[in-house]
C-alpha positions in Angstrom: 40.5 6.6 -24.0 37.3 4.6 -23.3 35.2 7.6 -24.4 37.2 7.8 -27.6 36.6 4.1 -28.3 32.9 4.6 -27.7 32.8 7.4 -30.2 34.7 5.4 -32.7 32.4 2.4 -32.2 29.4 4.6 -32.8 30.8 5.9 -36.0 31.7 2.4 -37.1 28.1 1.2 -36.5 26.8 4.1 -38.5 29.3 3.8 -41.5 29.1 0.0 -41.7 25.3 0.0 -42.0 25.6 -0.7 -45.8 27.6 -3.9 -45.3 24.6 -6.1 -44.8 22.8 -4.7 -47.9 26.0 -5.2 -50.0 26.6 -8.7 -48.8 22.9 -9.6 -49.4 23.2 -8.3 -53.0 26.4 -10.3 -53.6 24.8 -13.3 -52.1 22.1 -13.3 -54.8 24.8 -14.4 -57.3 27.7 -15.8 -55.3 26.8 -18.8 -53.2 29.3 -19.7 -50.4 32.8 -18.3 -50.8 32.4 -16.3 -47.6 36.2 -16.0 -47.3 36.6 -14.6 -50.7 33.7 -12.1 -50.4 34.9 -10.9 -47.0 38.5 -10.4 -48.3 37.2 -8.4 -51.3 35.3 -6.1 -48.8 38.5 -5.8 -46.7 40.4 -4.7 -49.8 37.6 -2.3 -50.8 37.6 -0.7 -47.3 41.3 -0.4 -47.0 42.1 0.7 -50.5 44.2 -2.3 -51.4 44.5 -4.5 -54.5 43.8 -8.2 -54.5 45.3 -11.2 -56.4 42.9 -14.2 -56.5 44.4 -17.6 -57.1 42.3 -20.7 -57.7 41.4 -23.4 -60.2 38.9 -22.5 -62.9 35.2 -22.3 -62.1 35.4 -21.0 -58.5 33.6 -17.7 -59.4 36.7 -15.5 -59.0 35.8 -13.3 -62.0 32.1 -13.4 -61.2 32.6 -12.3 -57.6 34.6 -9.2 -58.8 32.0 -8.2 -61.5 29.2 -8.8 -58.9 30.9 -6.6 -56.3 31.2 -3.9 -58.9 27.6 -4.2 -60.0 26.4 -3.8 -56.5 28.4 -0.5 -56.1 27.5 2.2 -58.5 31.0 2.3 -60.1 32.6 1.8 -63.5 33.9 -1.7 -64.0 36.3 -2.9 -66.7 37.4 -6.4 -67.4 40.8 -6.8 -69.1 41.6 -10.3 -70.5 45.4 -10.6 -70.3 46.8 -12.5 -73.3 50.4 -13.0 -74.6 49.9 -10.4 -77.4 48.6 -7.6 -75.1 50.6 -4.4 -75.2 51.1 -1.8 -72.4 49.2 0.7 -74.6 46.2 -1.6 -74.7 46.1 -1.3 -70.9 46.9 2.3 -70.1 46.3 4.1 -73.4 48.4 5.9 -75.9 48.9 9.0 -78.0 47.2 9.0 -81.4 48.1 11.4 -84.2 45.1 13.3 -85.5 45.7 14.1 -89.2 43.0 16.8 -89.3 44.3 18.8 -86.5 48.0 17.8 -86.9 48.2 17.2 -83.2 48.5 14.1 -80.9 45.5 13.4 -78.7 45.3 11.0 -75.8 43.3 7.8 -76.0 42.8 6.5 -72.5 42.9 2.8 -71.9 40.6 0.5 -69.8 42.7 1.1 -66.7 40.7 4.4 -66.3 37.9 2.8 -64.3 37.0 2.2 -60.7 37.2 -1.6 -60.4 39.5 -3.3 -62.8 39.5 -7.0 -63.3 42.8 -8.2 -64.6 41.7 -11.7 -65.7 44.4 -14.3 -65.9 47.1 -11.7 -65.3 50.0 -14.1 -65.7 49.0 -14.7 -69.3 50.9 -11.5 -70.3 54.6 -10.8 -70.3 56.3 -8.7 -67.7 56.3 -5.5 -69.8 52.4 -5.5 -69.8 52.2 -6.5 -66.1 54.7 -3.7 -65.3 52.3 -1.2 -67.0 50.1 -1.6 -63.9 52.8 -0.5 -61.4 52.3 3.2 -61.5 48.5 2.8 -61.5 48.5 0.4 -58.5 50.8 2.4 -56.3 50.5 6.1 -57.2 46.8 5.9 -58.4 47.9 7.7 -61.6 48.8 6.9 -65.3 51.4 8.7 -67.4 50.8 8.8 -71.2 53.4 10.7 -73.1 54.4 13.7 -71.0 51.0 14.0 -69.2 50.1 12.3 -65.9 46.4 11.6 -65.3 45.0 10.8 -61.8 42.7 7.8 -61.5 39.2 8.1 -60.0 38.5 7.1 -56.4 37.8 4.3 -55.6 40.3 2.5 -57.8 41.0 -1.2 -57.2 42.9 -3.8 -59.4 41.5 -7.3 -58.7 43.5 -9.9 -60.6 43.0 -13.6 -61.1 45.4 -16.4 -61.9 45.3 -20.1 -62.3 47.8 -22.0 -60.2 47.6 -25.4 -62.1 48.0 -24.5 -65.7 51.4 -23.0 -66.2 51.8 -23.5 -70.0 51.9 -20.1 -71.7 52.1 -18.1 -68.5 54.7 -15.6 -67.1 55.7 -15.2 -63.5 54.6 -11.9 -62.0 57.4 -9.5 -61.2 58.2 -9.2 -57.5 57.6 -5.4 -57.7 54.1 -6.1 -58.8 53.3 -8.9 -56.5 54.3 -6.7 -53.6 51.8 -4.1 -54.7 48.9 -6.5 -54.1 47.6 -6.0 -50.5 46.1 -9.5 -50.4 46.7 -12.7 -52.2 43.8 -15.1 -51.7 43.9 -18.8 -52.2 40.4 -19.8 -53.3 39.1 -23.3 -52.5 36.2 -25.4 -53.6 32.6 -25.0 -52.2 31.3 -27.7 -49.9 28.6 -30.2 -50.9 25.5 -28.1 -49.8 27.0 -24.9 -51.5 27.7 -26.8 -54.7 24.2 -28.2 -54.7 22.8 -24.7 -54.4 25.1 -23.4 -57.1 24.0 -26.2 -59.4 20.3 -25.4 -58.8 20.8 -21.7 -59.3 22.5 -22.2 -62.7 19.9 -24.7 -63.8 17.2 -22.0 -63.6 15.9 -20.1 -66.6 17.6 -16.8 -65.7 20.5 -16.1 -63.4 19.9 -13.3 -60.8 21.4 -9.9 -61.6 22.7 -7.8 -58.7 21.3 -4.2 -58.3 23.4 -1.2 -57.6 22.6 -0.7 -54.0 25.7 1.3 -52.8 27.0 4.7 -53.9 30.9 5.1 -54.1 30.6 7.9 -51.6 29.5 5.4 -49.0 32.7 3.4 -49.6 34.8 6.5 -49.3 33.1 7.5 -46.0 33.6 3.9 -44.8 37.3 4.1 -45.6 37.7 7.3 -43.5 36.0 5.4 -40.7 38.4 2.4 -41.1 41.3 4.8 -40.8 39.9 5.9 -37.4 39.8 2.4 -36.0 42.0 2.3 -32.9 45.1 0.1 -32.9 47.1 -0.1 -29.7 50.9 0.2 -29.7 51.2 -3.5 -28.5 49.3 -4.6 -31.7 51.5 -2.4 -33.8 54.6 -4.0 -32.3 53.1 -7.4 -32.8 52.8 -6.6 -36.5 56.4 -5.5 -36.6 57.5 -8.7 -34.8 55.7 -10.8 -37.4 57.3 -9.0 -40.3 60.7 -9.0 -38.8 60.4 -12.7 -38.2 60.2 -13.2 -41.9 63.5 -11.3 -42.4 65.4 -12.4 -39.2 63.8 -15.6 -38.1 66.7 -16.4 -35.6 65.8 -13.4 -33.5 62.2 -14.8 -33.2 63.6 -18.2 -32.1 62.9 -19.7 -35.5 66.5 -20.7 -36.4 65.3 -23.6 -38.5 63.6 -21.1 -40.9 66.8 -19.2 -41.7 67.8 -21.5 -44.6 64.2 -21.6 -45.9 63.6 -17.9 -46.4 65.3 -16.3 -49.4 63.6 -12.9 -48.9 61.3 -11.7 -46.1 58.3 -9.3 -46.3 58.8 -5.7 -47.3 57.6 -2.7 -45.3 54.4 -2.8 -47.3 53.6 -5.9 -45.3 53.6 -3.9 -42.0 51.4 -1.2 -43.6 48.9 -3.6 -45.1 48.7 -5.8 -42.0 47.7 -2.6 -40.0 45.2 -1.5 -42.7 43.7 -4.9 -43.3 43.4 -5.5 -39.5 41.5 -2.3 -39.2 39.2 -3.2 -42.0 38.6 -6.7 -40.5 37.7 -5.0 -37.2 35.3 -2.7 -39.1 33.5 -5.7 -40.6 33.0 -7.0 -37.1 31.5 -3.5 -36.1 34.4 -2.9 -33.7 36.3 0.4 -33.3 39.6 -1.3 -32.2 42.0 -3.9 -33.5 42.7 -7.2 -31.7 45.5 -9.7 -32.3 42.8 -12.0 -33.8 42.2 -9.4 -36.5 45.8 -9.5 -37.5 46.0 -13.3 -37.4 42.8 -13.5 -39.5 44.3 -11.5 -42.4 48.0 -12.3 -41.8 48.3 -15.2 -44.2 46.6 -13.3 -47.0 49.0 -10.3 -46.5 52.2 -12.4 -46.1 51.9 -15.5 -48.3 53.1 -13.8 -51.5 55.8 -11.7 -49.7 57.8 -14.5 -48.2 60.0 -16.1 -50.8 61.2 -19.6 -50.0 64.8 -20.7 -50.9 65.6 -23.6 -53.3 66.2 -25.7 -50.2 62.7 -25.1 -48.9 61.2 -26.0 -52.3 63.3 -29.2 -52.2 61.7 -30.0 -48.9 58.3 -29.1 -50.3 58.0 -26.3 -47.7 55.8 -23.5 -49.1 55.6 -19.8 -48.1 52.3 -20.7 -46.4 54.1 -23.3 -44.2 56.6 -20.7 -43.2 54.1 -18.0 -42.4 52.0 -20.4 -40.4 55.0 -21.4 -38.3 55.8 -17.7 -37.7 52.3 -17.0 -36.4 52.6 -20.1 -34.1 55.9 -18.9 -32.7 55.7 -15.1 -32.4 54.3 -14.1 -29.0 50.7 -12.7 -29.1 50.2 -9.6 -27.0 
């Protein structure tokens, strides 16, 4: 086993060589926000979608567009509005009068990195148009199904404080996001650097320094990261604690959880934990990798009851208590 781990570590070091270059290029534009940038890289490496939540002005959209610019991929920004239609997103069939036949007009979803800006500004029928693309990596227009290019990531943003004219995301769609990030403000020194950067004559523009093939190879290496059975069972214990808290000794949470995490939570905790280990240049997963990504994987999958909301207990409070209670291997 030690020989296998050494071989995996060697491959991880080789395939992760591009990370410093990529981070440096992103750092030209995005100052601070280390947590957000790292989680975007985890999503990129583990082939998962991300929902970024934060107040306006925290560089959520800029971070996504900068990441795309640093990788030689196609990028598409879609502004979600109340009058957006599913066809505006995935495409539609158009009748050609000259040929007398219908032809397919593909929508902006046919890209590599898709920024769904202010996703909660559009009604459920538009948001649901993303379901097939996000899970099956394909889009059906009429009677024809079209595969999406690899890599394909949906990176969505939403504003948590301005709820007028917004629509709640369907549970089926929320569950398809691997990570939900809660973006905070920069510190004093970071904001000073941001102010100085934007006071200059010309903002820096990132160069395309990474080919998509490097990302795909890195994903293959991430899948090879070793995860011990004890860590796998730890993941299962965490997820089951959201569904059956009494079995984990959390009887006080039973009346606070309406719905626990789905099996996707177990899958995504494993994949995100491997990607977190990859970022640390390690060929094996530790409990700290799972704990590091656990809140981002679980916060949107644990649904509090009305009683919890009355007590001002959020899903984050619940997840934090689960991580504190469940025994670490």
